[in-house]
C-alpha positions as CSV (number, residue, x, y, z in Angstrom):
1,X,29.4,9.0,-38.3
2,X,28.3,5.4,-38.4
3,X,28.2,3.4,-41.6
4,X,24.2,3.4,-41.2
5,X,24.0,7.1,-40.9
6,X,26.4,7.7,-43.9
7,X,23.6,5.7,-46.0
8,X,20.9,7.8,-44.6
9,X,23.1,11.1,-45.7
10,X,23.7,9.6,-49.1
11,X,20.1,8.7,-49.7
12,X,19.0,12.2,-48.6
13,X,21.7,14.0,-50.7
14,X,20.5,12.0,-53.6
15,X,16.9,13.4,-53.0
16,X,18.2,16.8,-52.4
17,X,20.0,17.0,-55.7
18,X,16.8,15.9,-57.4
19,X,14.5,18.3,-55.6
20,X,17.2,21.3,-56.0
21,X,16.0,21.4,-59.7
22,X,12.2,22.2,-59.0
23,X,10.9,25.6,-58.4
24,X,7.2,26.6,-57.3
25,X,7.9,29.9,-59.0
26,X,5.5,30.9,-62.0
27,X,7.5,30.4,-65.0
28,X,6.3,31.6,-68.5
29,X,7.7,29.5,-71.3
30,X,7.9,31.3,-74.8
31,X,9.2,30.4,-78.3
32,X,9.6,31.5,-81.7
33,X,11.0,30.9,-85.2
34,X,12.6,34.1,-86.7
35,X,12.6,34.8,-90.4
36,X,13.8,37.5,-92.5
37,X,12.0,40.8,-92.3
38,X,12.9,44.5,-92.5
39,X,12.8,47.2,-90.2
40,X,9.5,48.6,-91.4
41,X,7.7,45.3,-91.0
42,X,6.8,43.2,-88.2
43,X,6.0,39.7,-88.8
44,X,7.3,38.6,-91.9
45,X,4.0,37.6,-93.1
46,X,2.3,40.8,-92.4
47,X,5.0,43.3,-93.9
48,X,3.6,46.0,-95.8
49,X,6.8,48.1,-96.4
50,X,7.4,48.9,-100.0
51,X,10.9,47.3,-99.7
52,X,9.0,44.0,-98.7
53,X,11.0,41.4,-97.2
54,X,14.7,41.2,-97.9
55,X,15.7,38.0,-99.4
56,X,18.0,36.2,-97.1
57,X,19.0,32.7,-96.3
58,X,19.3,33.6,-92.3
59,X,16.8,32.1,-89.8
60,X,17.0,31.6,-86.1
61,X,14.8,30.1,-83.3
62,X,14.9,31.3,-79.5
63,X,13.1,29.8,-76.3
64,X,12.5,31.9,-73.3
65,X,11.4,31.2,-69.8
66,X,10.3,34.2,-67.5
67,X,10.3,33.8,-63.8
68,X,7.6,36.2,-62.3
69,X,9.0,35.8,-58.8
70,X,12.3,37.3,-59.8
71,X,11.2,39.4,-62.6
72,X,14.2,37.7,-64.8
73,X,14.2,35.6,-67.9
74,X,16.2,33.0,-69.3
75,X,16.7,32.2,-73.2
76,X,18.7,30.5,-75.9
77,X,19.0,32.0,-79.2
78,X,20.1,30.0,-82.0
79,X,20.9,31.7,-85.5
80,X,22.2,30.6,-88.7
81,X,23.3,32.4,-91.7
82,X,24.5,35.5,-89.5
83,X,28.0,35.6,-87.7
84,X,28.0,37.7,-84.5
85,X,30.3,40.2,-86.2
86,X,27.4,40.8,-88.5
87,X,25.1,42.0,-85.6
88,X,24.1,45.9,-86.0
89,X,23.3,47.7,-82.7
90,X,20.5,49.7,-82.5
91,X,17.8,51.2,-80.2
92,X,18.0,53.2,-76.8
93,X,20.7,51.1,-75.5
94,X,22.7,50.1,-78.5
95,X,22.1,46.5,-78.4
96,X,21.5,44.2,-81.4
97,X,18.8,41.9,-80.3
98,X,15.5,43.2,-78.8
99,X,12.2,41.8,-77.0
100,X,9.7,44.1,-78.3
101,X,5.9,44.1,-77.1
102,X,3.4,44.2,-80.2
103,X,1.2,47.5,-80.0
104,X,-2.4,47.5,-79.6
105,X,-2.2,43.7,-78.9
106,X,-1.4,42.9,-82.4
107,X,1.4,40.8,-83.4
108,X,1.6,42.7,-86.6
109,X,2.6,46.0,-85.2
110,X,5.5,47.5,-83.2
111,X,5.3,48.1,-79.7
112,X,7.9,49.4,-77.2
113,X,11.3,47.6,-76.4
114,X,10.6,45.6,-73.5
115,X,14.2,44.1,-72.8
116,X,17.4,44.5,-74.4
117,X,18.5,40.9,-74.7
118,X,22.2,41.5,-75.3
119,X,22.5,44.4,-72.6
120,X,25.2,43.5,-70.5
121,X,26.1,40.2,-72.3
122,X,29.4,38.8,-72.3
123,X,31.8,37.0,-74.7
124,X,31.0,33.7,-72.9
125,X,27.6,33.9,-73.4
126,X,28.1,33.4,-77.2
127,X,29.2,30.2,-78.9
128,X,30.2,30.0,-82.5
129,X,28.8,27.6,-84.8
130,X,29.3,26.4,-88.3
131,X,27.1,29.0,-90.0
132,X,25.9,31.4,-87.2
133,X,26.2,31.5,-83.3
134,X,24.4,30.4,-80.2
135,X,23.4,32.9,-77.4
136,X,22.4,31.8,-73.8
137,X,21.9,33.6,-70.9
138,X,20.4,33.2,-67.4
139,X,19.0,36.0,-65.0
140,X,18.3,38.6,-67.2
141,X,16.5,41.4,-65.4
142,X,13.0,42.5,-67.2
143,X,12.8,45.4,-64.7
144,X,12.9,49.3,-66.2
145,X,15.8,50.1,-64.0
146,X,17.9,47.5,-65.4
147,X,17.1,48.2,-68.7
148,X,18.7,51.5,-69.0
149,X,15.8,53.4,-67.5
150,X,14.5,54.0,-71.2
151,X,10.8,55.5,-70.9
152,X,9.3,57.8,-73.5
153,X,7.3,55.0,-75.0
154,X,10.2,52.6,-75.5
155,X,9.9,51.0,-72.2
156,X,6.2,49.8,-71.4
157,X,6.9,49.7,-67.7
158,X,7.3,46.7,-65.3
159,X,3.8,45.7,-64.5
160,X,3.1,45.7,-68.4
161,X,5.8,43.2,-69.6
162,X,4.7,40.3,-67.5
163,X,1.0,40.5,-68.8
164,X,2.3,41.0,-72.4
165,X,4.5,38.0,-72.0
166,X,1.7,35.7,-70.4
167,X,-0.4,36.5,-73.4
168,X,2.2,35.7,-75.9
169,X,2.1,39.4,-77.2
170,X,5.6,39.9,-78.0
171,X,8.2,39.5,-80.8
172,X,12.0,39.1,-81.0
173,X,14.2,40.6,-83.6
174,X,18.0,40.4,-84.6
175,X,19.3,43.6,-86.2
176,X,21.8,42.9,-88.8
177,X,24.0,44.6,-91.5
178,X,23.0,43.8,-95.0
179,X,26.1,41.9,-96.0
180,X,24.8,38.8,-94.9
181,X,21.9,38.9,-97.7
182,X,21.4,37.0,-100.8
183,X,23.2,39.0,-103.8
184,X,23.9,42.0,-101.2
185,X,20.6,43.1,-102.1
186,X,19.7,44.8,-98.5
187,X,18.5,48.3,-98.1
188,X,21.1,50.9,-98.0
189,X,22.8,51.2,-94.6
190,X,21.0,53.2,-92.1
191,X,17.3,53.0,-91.3
192,X,15.5,50.8,-92.4
193,X,17.9,47.9,-92.3
194,X,17.6,44.1,-92.6
195,X,17.0,41.7,-89.8
196,X,15.3,38.5,-88.8
197,X,12.1,38.3,-86.6
198,X,9.6,36.0,-85.0
199,X,6.4,36.3,-82.9
200,X,6.5,34.7,-79.5
201,X,3.9,31.9,-78.8
202,X,3.4,30.6,-75.1
203,X,4.5,27.0,-75.0
204,X,2.2,24.6,-72.9
205,X,3.9,22.0,-70.6
206,X,3.0,18.5,-72.1
207,X,1.0,16.6,-69.4
208,X,1.8,12.9,-69.5
209,X,0.3,10.1,-67.6
210,X,2.9,9.3,-64.6
211,X,5.4,6.8,-65.4
212,X,6.0,3.7,-63.4
213,X,8.6,3.9,-60.8
214,X,9.9,7.2,-62.3
215,X,9.5,11.0,-61.0
216,X,9.6,13.6,-63.6
217,X,9.9,17.3,-63.1
218,X,10.0,20.4,-65.2
219,X,13.4,22.1,-64.8
220,X,12.1,25.6,-64.3
221,X,15.4,27.4,-64.8
222,X,16.9,25.4,-67.8
223,X,17.2,27.2,-70.9
224,X,18.1,24.0,-72.7
225,X,19.1,20.3,-72.2
226,X,22.9,20.8,-72.3
227,X,23.1,23.4,-69.9
228,X,20.7,21.6,-67.6
229,X,23.0,18.5,-68.0
230,X,26.0,20.2,-67.3
231,X,24.5,22.0,-64.3
232,X,23.5,18.7,-62.9
233,X,26.6,16.9,-63.6
234,X,28.3,19.6,-61.5
235,X,25.5,19.2,-58.6
236,X,25.9,15.4,-58.7
237,X,30.0,15.5,-58.3
238,X,29.4,18.0,-55.4
239,X,27.2,15.4,-53.5
240,X,30.1,12.8,-54.0
241,X,28.7,11.2,-57.3
242,X,31.2,9.8,-59.9
243,X,30.2,10.2,-63.4
244,X,30.4,6.9,-65.5
245,X,28.8,7.8,-68.5
246,X,26.9,10.9,-70.2
247,X,24.8,9.7,-73.4
248,X,23.6,12.1,-75.9
249,X,20.8,10.4,-77.7
250,X,20.0,13.2,-80.0
251,X,23.8,13.2,-81.1
252,X,23.7,9.5,-81.7
253,X,20.3,9.9,-83.7
254,X,21.8,12.8,-85.9
255,X,24.9,10.3,-86.6
256,X,22.5,7.9,-88.3
257,X,20.7,10.8,-90.0
258,X,17.7,10.6,-87.5
259,X,15.9,13.7,-85.7
260,X,15.4,13.6,-82.1
261,X,14.9,16.3,-79.5
262,X,17.7,17.2,-77.2
263,X,17.8,14.0,-75.1
264,X,20.7,13.0,-72.7
265,X,21.0,10.6,-69.9
266,X,23.4,10.4,-67.1
267,X,25.1,7.4,-65.4
268,X,25.9,8.6,-61.8
269,X,27.6,6.3,-59.4
270,X,26.6,7.1,-56.0
271,X,28.9,7.4,-53.1
272,X,30.9,4.4,-52.3
273,X,29.0,3.2,-49.1
274,X,25.7,3.6,-50.8
275,X,26.6,1.9,-53.9
276,X,28.1,-1.0,-51.9
277,X,25.3,-1.3,-49.5
278,X,22.7,-1.8,-52.7
279,X,25.0,-4.1,-54.3
280,X,25.3,-6.6,-51.1
281,X,21.6,-6.4,-50.9
282,X,20.7,-7.6,-54.1
283,X,22.2,-9.6,-57.0
284,X,20.5,-8.0,-59.7
285,X,20.3,-4.2,-58.9
286,X,23.8,-3.5,-60.5
287,X,21.5,-3.3,-63.8
288,X,20.0,-0.3,-62.6
289,X,23.4,1.2,-61.2
290,X,24.7,3.7,-61.7
291,X,21.7,5.8,-61.1
292,X,20.3,7.6,-64.2
293,X,19.5,11.1,-64.5
294,X,17.3,11.8,-67.8
295,X,17.4,15.4,-69.1
296,X,15.4,15.7,-72.0
297,X,13.6,18.0,-74.3
298,X,9.7,17.2,-74.4
299,X,7.8,19.8,-76.3
300,X,9.8,22.8,-75.9
301,X,10.1,22.4,-72.0
302,X,13.2,20.7,-70.4
303,X,12.4,17.7,-68.1
304,X,14.2,15.7,-65.8
305,X,13.5,11.9,-64.8
306,X,14.7,9.7,-62.1
307,X,14.0,6.1,-61.0
308,X,12.8,6.3,-57.5
309,X,14.3,4.4,-54.9
310,X,11.2,2.6,-54.2
311,X,11.2,1.4,-57.7
312,X,14.8,-0.2,-57.0
313,X,13.6,-1.6,-53.8
314,X,10.8,-3.4,-55.4
315,X,12.1,-4.4,-58.5
316,X,15.1,-6.2,-57.0
317,X,13.3,-7.1,-53.7
318,X,16.1,-5.4,-51.8
319,X,16.6,-6.7,-48.1
320,X,16.3,-3.7,-45.8
321,X,16.3,-4.5,-42.1
322,X,17.8,-1.6,-40.3
323,X,16.3,1.8,-39.6
324,X,16.9,3.1,-43.2
325,X,13.3,1.8,-43.8
326,X,11.6,4.6,-42.4
327,X,13.3,6.9,-45.1
328,X,12.4,4.8,-48.1
329,X,8.5,3.7,-46.9
330,X,7.4,6.9,-48.6
331,X,9.3,6.2,-51.8
332,X,8.1,2.5,-51.8
333,X,4.7,3.8,-52.0
334,X,5.3,5.6,-55.0
335,X,5.8,2.2,-57.0
336,X,3.8,-0.1,-55.2
337,X,4.8,-3.9,-54.5
338,X,4.4,-6.0,-57.5
339,X,4.7,-9.7,-58.4
340,X,8.1,-10.9,-59.4
341,X,7.2,-11.9,-62.8
342,X,6.1,-8.2,-63.3
343,X,9.7,-6.8,-62.4
344,X,10.9,-6.9,-66.1
345,X,14.1,-8.9,-65.5
346,X,15.4,-11.9,-67.9
347,X,18.0,-13.9,-66.5
348,X,19.7,-17.1,-67.8
349,X,22.7,-18.8,-66.4
350,X,26.0,-19.0,-68.4
351,X,27.7,-21.9,-69.0
352,X,31.1,-20.0,-69.0
353,X,33.2,-18.0,-66.4
354,X,32.3,-14.5,-65.4
355,X,35.3,-13.0,-67.6
356,X,34.5,-15.2,-70.7
357,X,30.8,-14.5,-70.5
358,X,31.6,-10.6,-70.6
359,X,33.8,-11.3,-73.3
360,X,31.3,-13.4,-75.4
361,X,28.9,-10.7,-74.9
362,X,31.0,-8.0,-76.2
363,X,32.0,-10.1,-79.3
364,X,28.2,-10.8,-80.1
365,X,27.3,-7.2,-80.0
366,X,30.3,-6.1,-81.8
367,X,29.4,-8.3,-84.6
368,X,26.7,-5.8,-85.5
369,X,28.6,-2.9,-87.0
370,X,26.0,-0.3,-86.2
371,X,26.1,-1.2,-82.5
372,X,27.9,0.8,-79.8
373,X,29.3,0.0,-76.4
374,X,30.0,3.1,-74.6
375,X,30.6,1.6,-71.0
376,X,31.8,-1.7,-69.8
377,X,31.6,-1.4,-65.7
378,X,33.2,-3.9,-63.4
379,X,31.9,-3.0,-59.9
380,X,34.7,-4.7,-58.2
381,X,37.5,-2.9,-60.3
382,X,39.1,0.1,-59.1
383,X,39.6,2.0,-56.0
384,X,36.0,1.3,-54.9
385,X,36.7,-2.5,-54.1
386,X,40.4,-2.9,-53.4
387,X,39.9,-6.1,-51.8
388,X,38.0,-9.1,-53.6
389,X,38.3,-11.9,-51.1
390,X,36.5,-15.2,-52.0
391,X,33.7,-14.5,-49.6
392,X,33.0,-11.6,-51.7
393,X,32.3,-13.3,-55.2
394,X,28.6,-12.6,-54.9
395,X,29.6,-9.1,-55.4
396,X,31.3,-9.9,-58.7
397,X,29.4,-7.9,-61.3
398,X,30.0,-6.4,-64.6
399,X,27.5,-4.0,-66.5
400,X,27.9,-3.9,-70.3
401,X,26.0,-0.8,-71.9
402,X,25.3,-1.0,-75.6
403,X,22.9,0.3,-78.2
404,X,22.2,1.0,-81.6
405,X,20.6,4.5,-82.4
406,X,18.7,3.0,-85.4
407,X,16.9,0.8,-83.0
408,X,16.7,3.0,-80.0
409,X,15.6,6.5,-81.7
410,X,12.2,5.8,-82.8
411,X,11.3,4.6,-79.4
412,X,12.4,8.0,-78.0
413,X,10.8,9.7,-80.8
414,X,7.5,8.1,-79.8
415,X,8.2,8.8,-76.3
416,X,11.3,10.9,-75.1
417,X,10.9,9.4,-71.3
418,X,12.2,6.1,-73.0
419,X,15.6,7.7,-73.0
420,X,16.2,7.0,-69.2
421,X,16.3,3.2,-70.0
422,X,18.5,3.3,-73.1
423,X,21.2,2.4,-74.2
424,X,20.3,-1.2,-73.4
425,X,22.4,-3.1,-70.6
426,X,23.7,-6.5,-69.8
427,X,24.6,-7.5,-66.1
428,X,26.8,-10.7,-65.6
429,X,27.0,-11.8,-61.8
430,X,28.2,-14.5,-59.6
431,X,25.7,-15.8,-57.2
432,X,26.4,-17.0,-53.9
433,X,26.8,-20.8,-55.3
434,X,29.5,-19.7,-57.6
435,X,27.0,-19.6,-60.8
436,X,27.4,-17.1,-63.5
437,X,24.4,-15.4,-64.7
438,X,23.2,-12.7,-67.5
439,X,20.2,-10.4,-66.5
440,X,18.7,-8.0,-69.1
441,X,15.8,-5.8,-69.2
442,X,12.5,-6.9,-71.0
443,X,11.9,-4.1,-73.5
444,X,8.2,-4.6,-73.1
445,X,8.3,-3.8,-69.6
446,X,10.4,-0.8,-70.0
447,X,7.8,0.5,-72.6
448,X,5.0,-0.5,-70.4
449,X,6.5,1.7,-67.5
450,X,6.2,5.0,-69.8
451,X,2.9,4.0,-71.6
452,X,4.6,3.8,-75.0
453,X,2.2,2.9,-77.5
454,X,2.4,1.6,-81.2
455,X,5.9,0.0,-80.9
456,X,5.0,-3.6,-80.4
457,X,6.8,-4.9,-83.5
458,X,9.9,-3.2,-82.9
459,X,9.9,-4.2,-79.0
460,X,9.4,-7.7,-80.3
461,X,12.4,-7.5,-82.6
462,X,14.4,-6.1,-79.4
463,X,13.5,-8.6,-77.2
464,X,14.4,-11.3,-79.7
465,X,17.8,-9.8,-80.4
466,X,18.6,-9.4,-76.4
467,X,17.4,-13.1,-76.0
468,X,20.0,-14.1,-78.8
469,X,22.9,-12.3,-77.6
470,X,22.5,-13.5,-73.8
471,X,22.6,-17.1,-75.4
472,X,25.8,-16.3,-77.2
473,X,27.3,-14.6,-73.9
474,X,26.3,-17.7,-72.2
475,X,27.8,-20.2,-74.3
476,X,24.4,-21.6,-75.3
477,X,23.5,-22.1,-79.2
478,X,20.8,-19.4,-79.8
């Protein structure tokens, strides 16, 4: 296979990875918050049983995605205040967690059990947490024949389940024993008994204005961001990508006592031939490599964002002279050619060597105790570039990835798609004349591409800080 053909295969493989995560199936998304109740009640707010709501510190949340093409669902249940060993088997299939339909179309009334959510579950589906457990499953059948063939008023019939779920006419309950309740005040063992419960609501997919140079798709089969990211990493590695870094923005936010919906970005180096080809055709493209695969929660829906190849080609003025152009024409049109001053790249020349410039940047960044540097990537190091002849000095590039969750988290709280361009980056590179340069992204450009609003003061401060760091790295007085 020729080098040019390998490049084509690499580009097509990249697009196939992205496309494999999309689906045309009709997917119903539901969510619920679970609160204390008891067996004779339904919605905790509507409990009429004389025992009332049994006091408890237990709570939970669930997200469910129903695929109507395959008649299956995927879900993630997170429970606090209840250990797995405190679940109580109940119902026709003796499982502790059920999806009920509401009788008469009213969420406050019991209807038949639609799905035994723990039927067929295995140990690996459960994950213990500090004060409870997480249960994640995919491909759970909602068909009567796969739910024990329980009839006689318990299972509503296959055709009725989807209709009820589409209308949100359902609720989830977790049966427990009484030992988890405050002061051990639960009902006597048997029936009724204590539980947590919540009505399911239909989750609406947020429609956002398209981002410039970015494709965003809904991951229809994803239960949560962490499992979707893990699945994506596996697929990328199968396609020859090398995972250089995974940044968990939500975990970073939590470390500084800020709240952020699940949000991760994967830095994936493309196959060697494609990376080398890109680096040789642009001196600045290294700032957008490795490729970023951004998985994030957008209002309860898991989404994936990637930068289009057309965006990279236009932004870095990639020189393409061979027949690969026919495969990128369509991608380029997604972004459109723009004037150089609108590319959002800031560059200054350093007065120091490349090695000294990189070290000066690291020292300047590290002077802030809140700053973090998760990755320093020398594109010339390692097995990918064993030989570094003088004629290849223009390939000498070092990428520094750094950030501060106190600074970046508010941007992602306002617009989660900002996560694809965070943490921030400096690219130190040598041009064909041997001069050393520092390139970084204009934060105003990054914000504009995702239509971020109301953050001008913060963006101004970030822009000033980046310029100051760059000047220090370049050996110039800020």
